[in-house]
C-alpha positions as CSV (number, residue, x, y, z in Angstrom):
1,M,-24.1,-79.4,38.5
2,A,-22.5,-76.0,37.8
3,K,-24.4,-73.0,38.9
4,E,-25.5,-70.5,36.2
5,P,-24.4,-66.9,36.7
6,S,-27.2,-64.6,37.7
7,R,-28.4,-62.1,35.1
8,L,-26.8,-59.2,37.0
9,A,-23.4,-60.9,37.0
10,A,-23.7,-61.7,33.3
11,M,-24.3,-58.0,32.2
12,S,-21.3,-56.6,30.3
13,T,-19.7,-53.2,31.2
14,E,-21.5,-51.6,28.2
15,M,-24.8,-52.9,29.4
16,W,-24.2,-51.4,32.9
17,L,-23.2,-48.1,31.4
18,A,-26.3,-48.0,29.2
19,A,-28.5,-48.9,32.2
20,G,-26.8,-46.1,34.3
21,G,-27.2,-43.6,31.5
22,G,-30.9,-44.5,31.0
23,L,-31.5,-44.1,34.8
24,A,-29.7,-40.7,34.8
25,T,-31.7,-39.5,31.8
26,L,-35.0,-40.6,33.4
27,S,-34.1,-38.9,36.7
28,F,-33.3,-35.6,34.8
29,L,-36.5,-35.7,32.9
30,L,-38.5,-36.4,36.1
31,V,-36.9,-33.3,37.8
32,A,-37.5,-31.2,34.6
33,V,-41.2,-32.1,34.5
34,L,-42.0,-32.1,38.2
35,Q,-39.8,-29.1,39.3
36,P,-38.8,-27.1,36.3
37,S,-38.0,-24.0,38.4
38,I,-34.9,-25.8,39.7
39,F,-33.3,-24.8,36.4
40,D,-34.2,-21.1,36.6
41,P,-31.3,-18.7,36.9
42,D,-31.0,-16.8,40.2
43,P,-31.8,-13.1,39.8
44,E,-28.9,-10.8,40.2
45,W,-30.4,-7.8,42.0
46,Q,-27.2,-5.8,42.0
47,A,-27.9,-4.9,38.4
48,S,-30.0,-2.0,39.6
49,D,-27.0,-0.4,41.2
50,G,-24.7,-0.6,38.2
51,C,-23.7,2.6,36.4
52,I,-22.1,3.2,33.0
53,G,-19.9,6.3,33.3
54,G,-21.0,9.1,35.5
55,L,-19.2,11.3,38.0
56,E,-19.4,8.8,40.9
57,H,-17.7,6.0,39.0
58,T,-14.0,6.4,38.2
59,T,-13.4,2.8,37.0
60,E,-15.1,1.8,33.7
61,A,-15.8,-1.9,33.4
62,G,-17.2,-1.5,29.8
63,V,-20.3,-3.0,28.3
64,K,-20.1,-6.6,27.2
65,E,-23.8,-7.4,27.1
66,H,-26.4,-5.1,25.6
67,Y,-30.0,-6.3,25.0
68,H,-33.6,-5.0,24.9
69,P,-36.6,-6.4,26.6
70,N,-39.9,-4.5,26.2
71,L,-42.3,-3.6,29.1
72,K,-45.9,-2.6,29.1
73,I,-47.9,-1.9,32.3
74,T,-51.6,-1.3,32.7
75,I,-53.6,-0.5,35.9
76,D,-57.3,-1.1,35.7
77,G,-57.2,-0.8,31.9
78,E,-55.1,2.4,31.8
79,Y,-51.6,2.4,30.3
80,V,-48.8,3.5,32.7
81,P,-46.1,5.3,30.7
82,I,-42.5,4.8,31.7
83,P,-40.8,8.2,31.6
84,P,-38.1,8.8,29.0
85,N,-34.5,8.8,30.4
86,T,-35.5,6.6,33.4
87,G,-32.2,5.4,34.8
88,I,-30.1,8.2,33.2
89,D,-28.4,10.8,35.3
90,Q,-29.8,9.6,38.7
91,A,-28.5,10.1,42.2
92,G,-25.5,7.7,42.5
93,C,-25.0,7.8,38.8
94,R,-24.8,11.5,37.8
95,E,-24.0,12.0,34.2
96,G,-24.2,8.3,33.6
97,M,-26.7,5.5,32.9
98,R,-27.8,2.7,35.1
99,W,-27.2,-0.8,33.7
100,I,-31.0,-0.9,33.2
101,H,-32.4,2.3,31.7
102,V,-34.9,3.8,29.2
103,H,-34.1,6.3,26.4
104,D,-37.5,6.8,24.8
105,S,-41.0,6.2,26.2
106,S,-44.0,4.8,24.4
107,E,-47.3,6.6,24.9
108,T,-49.5,3.5,24.2
109,G,-47.4,0.3,24.1
110,F,-44.3,-1.4,25.0
111,T,-41.3,0.7,26.2
112,K,-37.9,-0.6,25.3
113,L,-35.6,-1.2,28.3
114,H,-31.9,-1.1,27.7
115,I,-29.8,-3.5,29.7
116,E,-26.1,-2.9,29.4
117,T,-23.8,-4.8,31.7
118,P,-20.1,-5.6,32.0
119,S,-20.8,-9.3,31.8
120,K,-23.7,-11.7,31.3
121,M,-26.1,-11.2,34.2
122,N,-29.5,-12.5,35.2
123,V,-31.3,-9.2,35.4
124,P,-34.7,-9.5,37.0
125,L,-37.7,-7.4,36.1
126,G,-37.8,-6.1,39.7
127,A,-34.4,-4.5,39.3
128,F,-35.9,-2.1,36.7
129,F,-38.5,-1.1,39.3
130,E,-35.6,-0.3,41.8
131,V,-34.1,1.9,39.1
132,W,-37.5,3.5,38.3
133,E,-38.1,4.3,42.0
134,R,-34.9,6.5,41.9
135,H,-36.5,8.6,39.1
136,G,-38.4,10.5,41.8
137,G,-41.9,11.6,42.5
138,N,-44.4,8.8,42.8
139,S,-42.5,6.5,40.5
140,P,-43.4,2.8,40.8
141,A,-41.1,0.9,43.2
142,L,-40.5,-2.3,45.1
143,T,-41.2,-2.9,48.7
144,E,-38.3,-3.9,51.0
145,D,-39.1,-7.5,50.4
146,R,-38.9,-6.9,46.6
147,K,-42.6,-6.9,45.8
148,F,-44.3,-4.6,43.3
149,D,-45.4,-1.2,44.7
150,I,-46.8,0.5,41.7
151,D,-48.3,3.4,43.6
152,S,-45.2,4.0,45.8
153,N,-47.1,3.8,49.1
154,G,-44.7,1.3,50.7
155,I,-47.3,-1.5,50.7
156,S,-47.1,-4.5,48.4
157,D,-49.6,-4.3,45.5
158,W,-50.4,-8.0,46.0
159,E,-52.9,-6.9,48.6
160,D,-54.8,-4.4,46.4
161,Y,-54.5,-5.8,42.9
162,E,-54.9,-9.0,41.0
163,I,-51.6,-9.0,39.1
164,T,-51.0,-11.0,35.9
165,M,-47.9,-11.1,33.7
166,K,-47.4,-12.3,30.2
167,V,-44.0,-12.8,28.6
168,N,-44.1,-13.1,24.8
169,G,-47.9,-13.8,25.1
170,Q,-47.5,-16.6,27.6
171,Q,-48.6,-16.4,31.2
172,N,-45.6,-16.2,33.6
173,S,-45.7,-16.3,37.4
174,K,-42.1,-15.2,38.2
175,F,-43.2,-11.5,38.3
176,E,-40.5,-9.5,40.1
177,K,-37.9,-12.3,39.9
178,Y,-38.4,-12.9,36.1
179,V,-35.0,-12.8,34.4
180,M,-35.4,-10.7,31.3
181,E,-34.1,-11.8,27.9
182,D,-33.5,-9.9,24.7
183,S,-36.7,-9.0,22.8
184,D,-39.0,-10.2,25.5
185,D,-42.4,-8.5,25.5
186,I,-43.4,-8.3,29.1
187,E,-46.9,-7.2,29.9
188,L,-47.9,-6.5,33.5
189,T,-51.6,-6.0,34.3
190,F,-52.8,-4.7,37.7
191,T,-56.6,-5.0,38.3
192,S,-58.1,-3.6,41.5
193,K,-59.6,-6.3,43.8
C-alpha cells in the first residue's frame, strides 16, 4: 500500500510563501503592539550645535529642511516665555542662527520654533533646551545627562517637579528625547512636588 504524502510535503510553493508572509506580518504586528518604541527615530543631538551663516562658519551647507513645531511651558500654572531671538547671534554662531531658533516670542501661548537643517534630521526637544541655555542668564537648560533643568541650577527637574508633556493634545512620555515634527503643539507642564 502506497504511503500518502504528509500535509507539509503536499504544500505548494505558493502556500509556503503565503504561510511565511503571514508569519512575518504577525511577527511585525506583535512587535508594533508590544514594543512600539523600537520604531522611534534616534534623536540627533548635534542639531543644537548647527549654525546657519555666522562668522565662525565659513562653509555653508544650505537649508534643505525647514519646519515649525510650537512650544509652550508652564511652571506651577505660570507661563514661561521663550525670549525672542533665542538661538540667534550666540557664542559659537555669531551673526548667524542655530539650526533650532526662535524669531518671535509669545506672551501667553505657544512659541514657534524654527528648525532649519541641511538635511532631514531627527531633532529632539531637548536640543532646543541646549540652544536656549546658550542664551545666557538663568535660561532653562539640560543637565549633563540630558534631563530638563528649567531653573538652571544643574540639578534635574525630575526631582523637584511632576513633569507632563502633551503633543498635539495627546500625552507623550518621550520628553527631552521627543523628535519634533512640523506643526507639533508641544506643551510642557512642571508642577512642584
